[in-house]
TORGUMAR-951692 format. One record per residue (C-alpha): x, y, z. Coordinates in pm, whole numbers, plus 50000, padded with zeros to 5 digits. Each point is the difference from the previous one (the first is absolute). Layout:
! residues N
+-------+-------+-------+
|     u |     v |     w |
+-------+-------+-------+
|     X |     Y |     Z |
...
+-------+-------+-------+
! end
This chain:
! residues 406
+-------+-------+-------+
|     u |     v |     w |
+-------+-------+-------+
| 50002 | 50000 | 50000 |
| 50114 | 50354 | 49930 |
| 50013 | 50313 | 50212 |
| 49673 | 50109 | 49849 |
| 49828 | 49681 | 50118 |
| 50144 | 50031 | 50354 |
| 49934 | 50373 | 50029 |
| 49655 | 49967 | 50170 |
| 50155 | 49778 | 50273 |
| 50287 | 50243 | 50057 |
| 49773 | 50305 | 50022 |
| 49754 | 49828 | 50231 |
| 50283 | 49886 | 50227 |
| 50145 | 50352 | 50007 |
| 49665 | 50147 | 50106 |
| 49962 | 49735 | 50267 |
| 50346 | 50058 | 50142 |
| 49978 | 50379 | 49979 |
| 49679 | 49998 | 50206 |
| 50139 | 49776 | 50275 |
| 50359 | 50098 | 50092 |
| 50174 | 49877 | 50314 |
| 50291 | 50144 | 50194 |
| 50349 | 49849 | 50015 |
| 50014 | 49655 | 50165 |
| 49621 | 50001 | 50020 |
| 49942 | 49887 | 49639 |
| 49813 | 49686 | 50105 |
| 49699 | 50033 | 49766 |
| 50223 | 50117 | 49712 |
| 50247 | 49713 | 50046 |
| 49720 | 49744 | 50015 |
| 49858 | 50139 | 49675 |
| 50335 | 49989 | 49822 |
| 50050 | 49635 | 50113 |
| 49647 | 49910 | 49887 |
| 50062 | 50145 | 49653 |
| 50333 | 49822 | 49967 |
| 49837 | 49668 | 50086 |
| 49727 | 50065 | 49745 |
| 50274 | 50038 | 49744 |
| 50151 | 49665 | 50103 |
| 50321 | 50138 | 50155 |
| 50186 | 49845 | 50293 |
| 49916 | 50236 | 50289 |
| 50190 | 50075 | 50319 |
| 49849 | 50224 | 50270 |
| 50161 | 50157 | 50303 |
| 50341 | 50004 | 49831 |
| 50210 | 50146 | 50278 |
| 49727 | 50259 | 50071 |
| 49646 | 49901 | 50087 |
| 49845 | 50186 | 49704 |
| 50265 | 49914 | 49737 |
| 49883 | 49788 | 49705 |
| 50209 | 49829 | 49733 |
| 49872 | 49820 | 49689 |
| 50215 | 49776 | 49782 |
| 49939 | 49925 | 49632 |
| 50232 | 49725 | 49874 |
| 50042 | 49914 | 49634 |
| 50299 | 49783 | 49937 |
| 50366 | 50093 | 49995 |
| 50108 | 50362 | 49969 |
| 50065 | 50317 | 50198 |
| 49828 | 50076 | 50327 |
| 49846 | 50348 | 49998 |
| 49857 | 50171 | 50310 |
| 49714 | 50245 | 49944 |
| 49896 | 50219 | 50290 |
| 49696 | 50209 | 50102 |
| 49959 | 50172 | 50335 |
| 49662 | 49997 | 50176 |
| 49975 | 50253 | 50285 |
| 49796 | 50318 | 50011 |
| 50062 | 50322 | 50190 |
| 49835 | 50193 | 50288 |
| 49851 | 50256 | 49762 |
| 49632 | 50094 | 49958 |
| 49919 | 49984 | 49633 |
| 49854 | 50296 | 49812 |
| 49658 | 49940 | 49842 |
| 50080 | 49955 | 49634 |
| 49902 | 49648 | 49888 |
| 49702 | 49773 | 50071 |
| 50234 | 49728 | 50131 |
| 50149 | 50236 | 50260 |
| 50134 | 49850 | 50322 |
| 49797 | 50071 | 50310 |
| 50214 | 49766 | 50213 |
| 50117 | 50119 | 50342 |
| 50249 | 49872 | 50255 |
| 50229 | 50127 | 50272 |
| 50356 | 50113 | 49941 |
| 50232 | 50090 | 50287 |
| 49696 | 50026 | 50227 |
| 49802 | 50228 | 49773 |
| 49690 | 49921 | 49796 |
| 50063 | 50046 | 49630 |
| 49869 | 49922 | 49656 |
| 50187 | 49742 | 49798 |
| 50082 | 50039 | 49633 |
| 50216 | 49847 | 49724 |
| 50163 | 50340 | 49974 |
| 50318 | 49857 | 49849 |
| 49835 | 49790 | 49732 |
| 50076 | 49658 | 50133 |
| 49660 | 49892 | 49880 |
| 50117 | 50054 | 49642 |
| 50309 | 49791 | 50074 |
| 49796 | 49703 | 50126 |
| 49737 | 50012 | 49726 |
| 50256 | 50025 | 49722 |
| 50214 | 49717 | 50140 |
| 49695 | 49772 | 50029 |
| 49912 | 50096 | 49643 |
| 50353 | 49939 | 49879 |
| 50004 | 49656 | 50156 |
| 49682 | 49906 | 49817 |
| 50142 | 50114 | 49670 |
| 50329 | 49817 | 50055 |
| 49813 | 49685 | 50109 |
| 49806 | 50011 | 49673 |
| 50318 | 50018 | 49789 |
| 50183 | 49678 | 49912 |
| 50311 | 50137 | 49834 |
| 50217 | 50050 | 50307 |
| 50159 | 49776 | 50263 |
| 50137 | 50055 | 50344 |
| 49856 | 50086 | 50342 |
| 49812 | 50310 | 50114 |
| 49996 | 50090 | 50367 |
| 49726 | 50254 | 50067 |
| 50049 | 50187 | 50327 |
| 49713 | 50194 | 50156 |
| 50188 | 50188 | 50267 |
| 49858 | 50170 | 50309 |
| 50130 | 50302 | 50189 |
| 50196 | 50186 | 49734 |
| 49897 | 50331 | 50153 |
| 50162 | 49910 | 50331 |
| 50297 | 49822 | 49841 |
| 49922 | 49683 | 50200 |
| 49864 | 49774 | 49730 |
| 50287 | 49905 | 49770 |
| 50247 | 49967 | 50289 |
| 49758 | 49779 | 50189 |
| 49965 | 49767 | 49701 |
| 50371 | 49947 | 49939 |
| 50065 | 49692 | 50211 |
| 49683 | 49821 | 49888 |
| 50071 | 50075 | 49631 |
| 50350 | 49856 | 50035 |
| 49853 | 49678 | 50142 |
| 49727 | 49973 | 49736 |
| 50231 | 50064 | 49705 |
| 50353 | 49891 | 50099 |
| 50110 | 49983 | 49634 |
| 49942 | 50372 | 49967 |
| 49859 | 50216 | 49725 |
| 50142 | 50144 | 49678 |
| 49840 | 50341 | 50023 |
| 49740 | 50200 | 50199 |
| 49761 | 50243 | 49840 |
| 49783 | 50270 | 50160 |
| 49812 | 50315 | 49900 |
| 49826 | 50303 | 50149 |
| 49732 | 50245 | 49887 |
| 50106 | 50365 | 50016 |
| 49872 | 50350 | 49921 |
| 50064 | 49976 | 49627 |
| 49788 | 49958 | 49689 |
| 49805 | 49677 | 49986 |
| 50114 | 49777 | 49715 |
| 50367 | 50093 | 50053 |
| 50277 | 49793 | 50155 |
| 50348 | 50111 | 50106 |
| 50298 | 49786 | 50092 |
| 50377 | 50033 | 50039 |
| 50308 | 49812 | 50117 |
| 50178 | 50099 | 50317 |
| 49858 | 50200 | 50293 |
| 49626 | 50074 | 49965 |
| 49886 | 50044 | 50361 |
| 50174 | 50129 | 50311 |
| 50081 | 49832 | 50327 |
| 49794 | 50121 | 50296 |
| 50098 | 50018 | 50366 |
| 49769 | 50080 | 50291 |
| 50150 | 50144 | 50322 |
| 49816 | 50077 | 50326 |
| 50176 | 50267 | 50208 |
| 49913 | 50049 | 50366 |
| 50131 | 50331 | 50134 |
| 50067 | 49978 | 50378 |
| 49967 | 50323 | 50197 |
| 49894 | 50105 | 50351 |
| 49641 | 50097 | 50053 |
| 49855 | 50273 | 50214 |
| 49766 | 50300 | 50024 |
| 49960 | 50216 | 49693 |
| 50069 | 50310 | 50212 |
| 50342 | 49869 | 50106 |
| 50181 | 49886 | 49686 |
| 50338 | 50065 | 50167 |
| 49937 | 49693 | 50219 |
| 49937 | 49776 | 49701 |
| 50162 | 49868 | 49684 |
| 49723 | 50064 | 49752 |
| 49978 | 49702 | 49758 |
| 49770 | 50187 | 49766 |
| 50247 | 50277 | 49936 |
| 50281 | 49749 | 49982 |
| 49802 | 49775 | 49764 |
| 49913 | 50298 | 49781 |
| 50367 | 50087 | 49976 |
| 50079 | 49644 | 49896 |
| 49726 | 50002 | 49735 |
| 50126 | 50323 | 49845 |
| 50364 | 49889 | 50003 |
| 49910 | 49666 | 49840 |
| 49869 | 50192 | 49700 |
| 50357 | 50108 | 49922 |
| 50124 | 49646 | 49939 |
| 49885 | 49978 | 49640 |
| 50085 | 50363 | 49914 |
| 50340 | 50006 | 50168 |
| 50128 | 49642 | 50039 |
| 49874 | 49820 | 49689 |
| 50137 | 50080 | 49657 |
| 49742 | 50140 | 49756 |
| 50062 | 49699 | 49778 |
| 49913 | 49763 | 50285 |
| 49626 | 49993 | 50053 |
| 49871 | 49975 | 50358 |
| 49705 | 50119 | 50206 |
| 49965 | 50052 | 50375 |
| 49643 | 50057 | 50117 |
| 49860 | 50042 | 50349 |
| 49656 | 49842 | 49987 |
| 49884 | 50020 | 50363 |
| 50074 | 50208 | 50312 |
| 49830 | 49926 | 50333 |
| 50054 | 50172 | 50333 |
| 49815 | 50136 | 50302 |
| 49654 | 49981 | 50151 |
| 49919 | 50359 | 50113 |
| 50104 | 50350 | 49906 |
| 50158 | 50087 | 50337 |
| 50194 | 49675 | 50048 |
| 50343 | 49948 | 49850 |
| 50011 | 49625 | 49929 |
| 50283 | 49767 | 50082 |
| 50035 | 49862 | 49648 |
| 49908 | 50050 | 49636 |
| 49982 | 49754 | 49717 |
| 50033 | 50039 | 49627 |
| 50036 | 49767 | 49705 |
| 50240 | 50033 | 49709 |
| 49970 | 49855 | 49652 |
| 50315 | 49972 | 49787 |
| 50008 | 49920 | 49627 |
| 50320 | 49926 | 49804 |
| 50118 | 49817 | 49687 |
| 50361 | 49909 | 50086 |
| 50115 | 49816 | 50311 |
| 50291 | 50242 | 50073 |
| 49756 | 50290 | 49988 |
| 49759 | 49814 | 50224 |
| 50268 | 49933 | 50259 |
| 50119 | 50361 | 49989 |
| 49650 | 50135 | 50060 |
| 49928 | 49760 | 50284 |
| 50331 | 50086 | 50165 |
| 49922 | 50372 | 49967 |
| 49662 | 49951 | 50170 |
| 50162 | 49825 | 50291 |
| 50271 | 50270 | 50029 |
| 49755 | 50291 | 49980 |
| 49747 | 49856 | 50243 |
| 50257 | 49912 | 50266 |
| 50198 | 50319 | 49939 |
| 49693 | 50218 | 50057 |
| 49914 | 49803 | 50314 |
| 50351 | 50053 | 50136 |
| 49992 | 50369 | 49916 |
| 49678 | 50037 | 50198 |
| 50140 | 49815 | 50298 |
| 49742 | 49726 | 49952 |
| 50042 | 49623 | 50034 |
| 50080 | 49818 | 49676 |
| 49701 | 49951 | 49772 |
| 49872 | 49652 | 49915 |
| 50003 | 49909 | 49633 |
| 49803 | 49687 | 49901 |
| 49987 | 49838 | 49656 |
| 49663 | 49937 | 49847 |
| 49910 | 49824 | 49675 |
| 50247 | 50011 | 49713 |
| 49957 | 49955 | 49628 |
| 50289 | 49901 | 49774 |
| 50119 | 50166 | 49684 |
| 49820 | 49874 | 49686 |
| 50269 | 49953 | 49736 |
| 49901 | 49814 | 49684 |
| 50232 | 49743 | 49849 |
| 50142 | 50130 | 49669 |
| 49961 | 49679 | 49798 |
| 49655 | 49917 | 50132 |
| 49892 | 50363 | 49942 |
| 50115 | 49980 | 49642 |
| 49786 | 49692 | 49943 |
| 49695 | 50160 | 50162 |
| 50059 | 50326 | 49815 |
| 50011 | 49820 | 49662 |
| 49674 | 49822 | 50088 |
| 49837 | 50330 | 50091 |
| 50119 | 50162 | 49679 |
| 49828 | 49720 | 49807 |
| 49682 | 50018 | 50211 |
| 49963 | 50374 | 50043 |
| 50212 | 50173 | 49737 |
| 50022 | 50375 | 50068 |
| 49798 | 49954 | 50319 |
| 50305 | 49841 | 50164 |
| 50240 | 50263 | 50142 |
| 50298 | 50030 | 50226 |
| 49941 | 50006 | 50376 |
| 50174 | 50274 | 50193 |
| 50098 | 49904 | 50359 |
| 49742 | 50095 | 50260 |
| 50050 | 50056 | 50372 |
| 49715 | 49768 | 50090 |
| 50097 | 49669 | 50154 |
| 49901 | 49633 | 49967 |
| 50071 | 49671 | 50178 |
| 49969 | 49794 | 49679 |
| 50376 | 49940 | 49972 |
| 49999 | 49807 | 50329 |
| 49829 | 49713 | 49808 |
| 50273 | 49930 | 49739 |
| 50261 | 50074 | 50269 |
| 49907 | 49658 | 50148 |
| 50183 | 49828 | 49712 |
| 50223 | 50284 | 49879 |
| 49796 | 50009 | 49680 |
| 49966 | 50289 | 49753 |
| 49684 | 50201 | 49983 |
| 49816 | 50268 | 49803 |
| 49746 | 50246 | 50143 |
| 49812 | 50237 | 49770 |
| 49715 | 50252 | 50009 |
| 49677 | 50063 | 49808 |
| 49779 | 50305 | 49992 |
| 49648 | 50003 | 50141 |
| 49834 | 50327 | 49901 |
| 49818 | 50153 | 49704 |
| 50266 | 50074 | 49734 |
| 49830 | 50325 | 49899 |
| 49990 | 50119 | 50361 |
| 50364 | 49915 | 50045 |
| 50109 | 50167 | 49675 |
| 49802 | 50315 | 50076 |
| 50134 | 50021 | 50354 |
| 50358 | 49966 | 49877 |
| 49941 | 50268 | 49741 |
| 49865 | 50237 | 50265 |
| 50273 | 49915 | 50246 |
| 49738 | 49879 | 50250 |
| 50072 | 49626 | 49996 |
| 50071 | 49982 | 50371 |
| 49668 | 50170 | 50077 |
| 49767 | 49852 | 49743 |
| 50115 | 49637 | 49983 |
| 49949 | 49804 | 50326 |
| 50309 | 49861 | 50169 |
| 50033 | 49663 | 50165 |
| 49854 | 49989 | 50353 |
| 49756 | 50285 | 49924 |
| 49627 | 49950 | 50067 |
| 49929 | 50055 | 49628 |
| 50269 | 49763 | 49871 |
| 49748 | 49794 | 49805 |
| 50146 | 49880 | 49667 |
| 49772 | 49992 | 49696 |
| 49902 | 49641 | 49948 |
| 50104 | 49993 | 49634 |
| 50241 | 49996 | 49840 |
| 50174 | 49966 | 50339 |
| 49906 | 49638 | 50059 |
| 50061 | 49889 | 49643 |
| 50343 | 50161 | 50012 |
| 50102 | 49847 | 50333 |
| 49882 | 49655 | 49894 |
| 50171 | 50020 | 49661 |
| 50321 | 50122 | 50163 |
| 50013 | 49708 | 50244 |
| 49932 | 49747 | 49725 |
| 50259 | 50154 | 49769 |
| 50264 | 50020 | 50272 |
| 49943 | 49642 | 50113 |
| 50011 | 49866 | 49644 |
| 50332 | 50181 | 49942 |
| 50149 | 49726 | 50220 |
| 49758 | 49712 | 49958 |
| 49962 | 50003 | 49620 |
+-------+-------+-------+
! end
């Protein structure tokens, strides 16, 4: 059967998944649905692969390469804007707060297109090898791929030949971009606790104010990229949260803020992390405060595509998409996808496809209002147009897989 014949299934599945997202490590209904569909297709199915909600399907067809195809499953704590009839009205709690839940990063398109691609590949009889389809939980918290590593190694001790993954982005639907080398940044999460000495707001001389000290740290951290990283070396240091105090006339004993670091090269990453440590502790010492506590949170690796595998995928995309296949520029977003092929030291390719009305995207670029008019990932209106987004994602996954299986 062709893409055209499978299109109704893919679109119906996308609507179903979009309307019922689940947060990271809570993808129980989603995982069960993915496993059900894989069994319907006749695949060998493994559930709870290292992580309770991880699902793996295996399609074996004689001797040949082993190709891993991956889709992530988790939604985000975002309340969706009212734009489509299949809008998510799901709710949950996140860090103790009630919230809406939405597929605001397009993982629903990833799952629907991979299920569609598997059906198309299963229909075709002119390839041989093994397909390992991974439906991965907890990409947003960077727990999923790492948690699956040991179980994947046990399930597939012979290893894989290549891993393939994709992501929907704020580009024109129908277009695909790929590139060898670095395509996504590493991400580091640091939690800084500033230790001061609390007291009455009217007597600051008897305290060490952690809010003032923390504010000084935050401002000084903003100089790392501008003064310690070469302009040719891309990096970002962002302070995403700052928490302190309970009442306006009480100087608290501590403050807490969280830092997010993005980088493409390991030496740059290490330099930035060392600078954060030096600045935080230096500011604490200058204020006469106890040393600050710096904890490491989740981390995402660099995503660096294998040159040879990227060339094979790029040639397949040229054939499938023609002028609609372009060159991907590195982005400072991060992924945990590369933890999967890391299990076996295998090469991988990760690419991107657009999800929004091509005319809207072109007009916004022409006006210089792309960042305003085209929704970005994690926004409440990040709702890809159904077509040609799903056709493109499905075709891309089939083409990339066949570049190695054919």
